[in-house]
C-alpha positions as CSV (number, residue, x, y, z in Angstrom):
1,M,51.8,-7.4,43.3
2,R,49.2,-9.2,41.3
3,R,47.0,-7.0,39.2
4,R,44.9,-9.6,37.5
5,E,45.0,-13.3,36.9
6,F,42.8,-14.6,34.1
7,I,43.2,-16.7,31.0
8,G,40.4,-17.2,28.5
9,V,40.0,-19.6,25.7
10,L,37.6,-20.0,22.8
11,G,34.9,-22.5,23.4
12,G,33.4,-21.4,26.7
13,G,34.0,-22.3,30.3
14,V,33.1,-25.2,32.6
15,A,29.5,-24.0,33.0
16,A,28.9,-24.4,29.3
17,W,30.1,-28.0,29.1
18,P,27.5,-30.7,28.5
19,L,26.3,-32.4,31.6
20,A,27.2,-35.8,30.2
21,A,30.8,-34.8,30.0
22,R,30.7,-34.2,33.8
23,A,29.5,-37.7,34.7
24,Q,31.3,-40.0,37.0
25,P,34.7,-41.0,35.5
26,P,35.5,-44.6,34.5
27,Q,37.2,-46.8,37.0
28,R,40.8,-46.1,35.8
29,A,42.6,-44.3,33.0
30,R,46.0,-44.4,31.6
31,V,47.4,-41.2,30.1
32,G,50.6,-40.8,28.2
33,W,52.5,-37.5,28.8
34,F,54.8,-36.7,25.8
35,T,57.2,-33.8,25.6
36,V,60.9,-33.0,24.8
37,A,61.8,-32.2,28.5
38,P,60.1,-32.3,31.9
39,H,58.7,-28.9,32.8
40,P,56.6,-27.6,35.7
41,Y,53.3,-27.2,33.8
42,I,52.6,-30.9,34.5
43,D,51.4,-29.6,37.9
44,G,48.7,-27.5,36.3
45,F,47.5,-30.5,34.4
46,R,47.5,-32.7,37.5
47,R,45.5,-30.0,39.3
48,G,42.9,-29.9,36.5
49,M,42.6,-33.7,36.5
50,R,42.0,-33.7,40.3
51,E,39.2,-31.2,39.8
52,F,37.5,-33.7,37.5
53,G,38.0,-36.6,39.9
54,W,41.1,-38.1,38.4
55,V,43.8,-38.7,41.1
56,E,47.2,-39.9,40.1
57,G,48.0,-43.1,42.0
58,E,44.3,-43.9,42.5
59,N,42.2,-43.9,39.3
60,L,44.8,-42.2,37.1
61,L,48.1,-43.5,35.8
62,I,50.3,-40.9,33.9
63,E,53.1,-42.5,31.9
64,Y,55.9,-39.9,31.3
65,H,57.8,-39.9,28.0
66,Y,60.6,-37.4,27.8
67,A,63.4,-36.8,25.3
68,D,65.7,-35.2,27.9
69,G,66.0,-32.0,26.0
70,H,67.0,-33.8,22.7
71,P,64.3,-33.3,20.0
72,E,66.0,-35.9,17.8
73,R,64.8,-38.6,20.2
74,L,61.2,-37.7,19.8
75,P,60.3,-39.8,16.8
76,E,61.5,-43.0,18.5
77,L,59.5,-42.2,21.6
78,A,56.4,-41.4,19.6
79,A,56.7,-44.8,17.9
80,T,56.9,-46.5,21.3
81,L,53.8,-44.6,22.4
82,A,51.9,-45.7,19.3
83,R,52.5,-49.3,20.3
84,G,51.5,-48.7,24.0
85,A,48.3,-49.0,25.9
86,S,47.5,-45.3,26.7
87,D,43.8,-44.3,26.6
88,I,44.9,-40.8,25.6
89,I,48.1,-39.0,25.0
90,V,48.8,-35.4,26.1
91,I,51.5,-33.7,24.0
92,S,53.4,-30.5,25.0
93,G,55.4,-28.6,22.4
94,S,55.4,-28.4,18.6
95,D,58.3,-30.7,18.0
96,A,56.7,-33.5,20.1
97,L,53.4,-32.8,18.4
98,A,54.9,-33.3,15.0
99,A,56.5,-36.6,16.0
100,A,53.2,-37.8,17.5
101,R,51.2,-37.0,14.5
102,A,53.6,-38.9,12.3
103,S,53.3,-42.1,14.3
104,I,50.2,-42.2,16.4
105,R,47.0,-42.8,14.5
106,S,44.5,-44.6,16.7
107,I,45.0,-43.1,20.2
108,P,43.3,-39.7,20.9
109,L,45.9,-36.9,21.2
110,V,45.5,-33.6,23.1
111,G,48.2,-31.1,22.1
112,I,49.3,-28.0,23.8
113,A,51.6,-26.3,21.3
114,S,52.4,-23.0,19.6
115,N,51.3,-24.2,16.2
116,M,48.7,-27.0,16.0
117,G,49.2,-27.3,12.3
118,F,45.8,-26.2,11.0
119,G,46.6,-22.9,9.5
120,A,44.0,-20.1,10.0
121,S,41.1,-22.4,10.9
122,L,40.9,-23.7,14.5
123,A,37.1,-24.3,14.5
124,R,37.3,-28.1,14.5
125,S,39.6,-31.0,15.3
126,E,41.2,-33.1,12.7
127,G,41.8,-36.8,12.8
128,N,42.8,-38.0,16.3
129,L,44.0,-34.6,17.5
130,T,42.5,-31.7,19.4
131,G,43.9,-29.3,22.0
132,I,45.1,-25.8,22.6
133,A,47.1,-23.6,20.1
134,L,49.3,-21.2,22.1
135,L,49.9,-18.8,19.3
136,F,53.5,-18.1,20.0
137,D,54.2,-17.9,16.3
138,E,52.1,-14.7,16.3
139,L,53.0,-13.6,19.8
140,A,56.7,-13.5,19.1
141,S,56.4,-10.2,17.3
142,K,55.6,-8.5,20.6
143,W,58.8,-9.7,22.4
144,P,61.3,-7.3,20.6
145,E,58.9,-4.4,21.3
146,L,58.9,-5.1,25.0
147,L,62.6,-5.6,25.2
148,V,63.2,-2.3,23.4
149,E,60.8,-0.6,25.7
150,V,62.9,-1.4,28.7
151,L,66.2,-1.0,26.7
152,P,65.5,2.1,24.5
153,H,69.2,2.5,23.5
154,A,69.6,-1.2,22.6
155,Q,70.7,-1.8,19.0
156,R,71.8,-5.5,18.8
157,L,69.5,-8.2,20.2
158,G,69.7,-11.9,20.1
159,M,67.0,-14.7,20.0
160,I,67.7,-18.2,21.3
161,F,65.4,-20.8,19.8
162,D,65.3,-24.5,19.3
163,A,65.2,-26.6,16.2
164,S,61.4,-26.9,15.9
165,P,59.6,-25.4,12.9
166,S,57.5,-23.3,15.3
167,D,60.6,-21.7,16.9
168,A,61.9,-20.9,13.4
169,M,58.6,-19.1,12.7
170,Q,58.9,-17.3,16.0
171,F,62.3,-16.0,15.1
172,E,61.0,-14.8,11.7
173,A,58.2,-12.9,13.4
174,A,60.5,-11.4,16.0
175,S,63.1,-10.5,13.3
176,T,60.5,-8.6,11.3
177,T,59.5,-6.5,14.3
178,A,63.1,-5.9,15.2
179,A,63.8,-4.6,11.7
180,K,60.8,-2.3,11.9
181,L,62.3,-0.9,15.1
182,G,65.6,-0.4,13.4
183,K,67.3,-3.1,15.5
184,T,69.5,-6.1,14.6
185,L,68.3,-9.5,15.8
186,L,70.9,-12.2,15.8
187,A,69.8,-15.9,15.5
188,L,71.1,-18.1,18.2
189,R,69.7,-21.5,17.2
190,I,70.3,-24.6,19.4
191,E,69.8,-28.2,18.5
192,N,69.3,-29.5,22.0
193,V,69.6,-28.6,25.7
194,D,73.3,-29.1,25.8
195,L,73.9,-26.1,23.6
196,I,72.1,-23.4,25.8
197,G,75.3,-22.4,27.6
198,G,77.2,-22.1,24.3
199,A,74.5,-19.9,22.9
200,L,74.7,-17.5,25.9
201,E,78.5,-17.4,25.6
202,H,78.1,-16.5,21.9
203,A,75.6,-13.7,22.9
204,R,78.1,-12.3,25.4
205,S,81.0,-12.4,22.9
206,E,78.8,-10.6,20.3
207,K,78.2,-7.9,22.9
208,L,74.4,-8.1,22.5
209,D,72.3,-5.6,24.4
210,G,69.5,-8.1,25.3
211,L,68.0,-11.5,24.6
212,I,64.7,-13.1,23.6
213,F,64.0,-16.8,24.5
214,A,61.5,-18.4,22.1
215,S,58.8,-20.7,23.4
216,S,60.1,-24.1,24.1
217,P,59.6,-26.8,26.8
218,V,63.4,-27.1,26.8
219,F,63.7,-23.6,28.2
220,T,61.0,-23.9,30.9
221,A,62.5,-27.3,31.9
222,N,65.8,-25.6,32.5
223,A,64.6,-22.3,33.9
224,A,66.8,-22.2,37.0
225,H,70.0,-23.1,35.0
226,I,69.1,-20.5,32.3
227,V,68.6,-17.7,34.8
228,E,71.9,-18.6,36.5
229,L,73.7,-18.4,33.1
230,L,71.9,-15.1,32.3
231,Q,73.0,-13.6,35.6
232,A,76.6,-14.6,34.8
233,T,76.4,-12.8,31.4
234,G,74.5,-9.8,32.8
235,L,72.2,-9.8,29.8
236,P,68.5,-8.8,30.2
237,A,66.1,-11.2,28.6
238,T,62.4,-11.7,27.9
239,H,60.7,-15.1,28.0
240,E,57.5,-16.9,27.0
241,G,56.1,-17.4,30.6
242,R,56.4,-16.5,34.2
243,V,58.4,-19.6,35.2
244,L,61.7,-18.0,34.2
245,V,60.8,-14.6,35.7
246,E,59.9,-16.2,39.0
247,R,63.4,-17.8,38.9
248,G,65.0,-14.4,38.4
249,G,64.5,-13.6,34.7
250,L,63.6,-10.0,33.7
251,M,60.2,-10.3,32.2
252,S,57.8,-12.5,30.2
253,Y,54.8,-12.1,28.0
254,G,52.5,-14.9,27.0
255,P,49.5,-16.9,28.1
256,N,49.3,-18.2,31.7
257,L,50.6,-21.7,31.0
258,N,49.7,-23.1,34.4
259,E,46.1,-22.3,33.5
260,I,46.4,-23.5,30.0
261,Y,47.6,-27.0,31.1
262,R,44.9,-27.1,33.7
263,R,42.5,-26.3,30.9
264,A,43.9,-29.2,28.9
265,A,42.7,-31.6,31.6
266,S,39.1,-30.7,30.5
267,Y,39.8,-32.2,27.1
268,V,41.2,-35.4,28.6
269,D,38.3,-35.7,31.0
270,R,35.7,-35.3,28.3
271,I,37.4,-37.7,26.0
272,L,37.8,-40.3,28.7
273,K,34.0,-40.0,29.3
274,G,33.2,-40.6,25.7
275,A,33.3,-37.3,23.9
276,K,34.2,-37.4,20.3
277,L,37.2,-35.4,19.2
278,A,35.1,-33.7,16.5
279,E,33.1,-32.2,19.3
280,L,36.2,-30.6,20.9
281,P,37.4,-27.6,18.8
282,I,41.0,-26.4,18.9
283,E,41.1,-23.6,21.4
284,R,43.5,-20.7,21.8
285,P,44.2,-18.1,24.5
286,T,42.5,-14.8,24.4
287,R,44.4,-13.1,27.3
288,F,48.1,-12.8,27.8
289,E,50.0,-11.7,30.9
290,L,53.1,-9.5,31.3
291,V,55.2,-10.3,34.3
292,I,58.2,-8.2,35.4
293,N,60.8,-8.9,38.0
294,M,61.9,-5.6,39.5
295,K,64.5,-7.3,41.6
296,T,66.3,-8.4,38.5
297,A,65.8,-5.0,36.8
298,K,67.5,-3.3,39.7
299,V,70.4,-5.7,39.6
300,L,70.8,-5.1,35.9
301,G,70.6,-1.3,36.4
302,I,67.4,-1.1,34.3
303,E,64.8,1.6,34.9
304,V,61.5,0.0,33.8
305,P,59.2,2.7,32.3
306,P,56.2,3.5,34.5
307,T,54.0,3.0,31.5
308,L,55.2,-0.6,31.2
309,L,54.8,-1.3,34.9
310,A,51.2,0.0,34.7
311,R,50.4,-2.5,32.0
312,A,52.0,-5.4,33.9
313,D,49.8,-8.2,35.2
314,E,52.3,-8.9,38.0
315,V,55.4,-7.2,39.3
316,I,57.8,-9.2,41.4
317,E,59.3,-6.8,43.9
């Protein structure tokens, strides 16, 4: 059941955009797409681009640059992008963003990442970068609370996170909350996609009561495989977004990433039509959605509190 579906960002909606930014697009555009692993939110971006008149295969060429789940490959890919002919580059994930900022100076960058690297001030863009800060570094403090709410007797939790600085910050935020709740949070850090299975086996051997997956394109790119592994371990888990819950994960809390990536298309459209990056402030979500899979809860023998169900934006029956 869908109770509400809305995502807001600072900076206003389409109706507030300058008329000049909604003019007819140039004849053709080349967009670089850069992230650690292919994930489904590219569909939201394509949808947004179509709404502005950019159709892949007609007047839009998207060149995909993936590190196949291995963050250590990102700097080399970023250097290749810097020498390329992209009109603009869209970057997904904090590790890809860090690699791009280190190498790409002259091509406009639109980032969608947990930490955009500007500290507390998101009012204006800096250099050749703008985009959307997802705030997972702050949001991570809520994940242990939600997990404990459905598992009130849980004592030992684990958090799987990748090697990015943002994920390390997410672990610290979640760990602080877990400690306040009187729970133990075990760090399960992975260097690349190949180590997800090992991390879950470690979680099972440690007899953990539940898991938290940090925000990472590596996890959304491998949603089906992760859910399959979780089902084998019998461990309940919470995630950054609905993709894993739709595949069979227990629950998620975070911004609607499909809409966020659709929103990112507005940045690309405006830049391609001549907008200056300084005119495009860094945005951030103002609404977050809680999604719960009741089918999975029943399989795991979990009774989700009615108070939590009442707060959910969507419950998958």
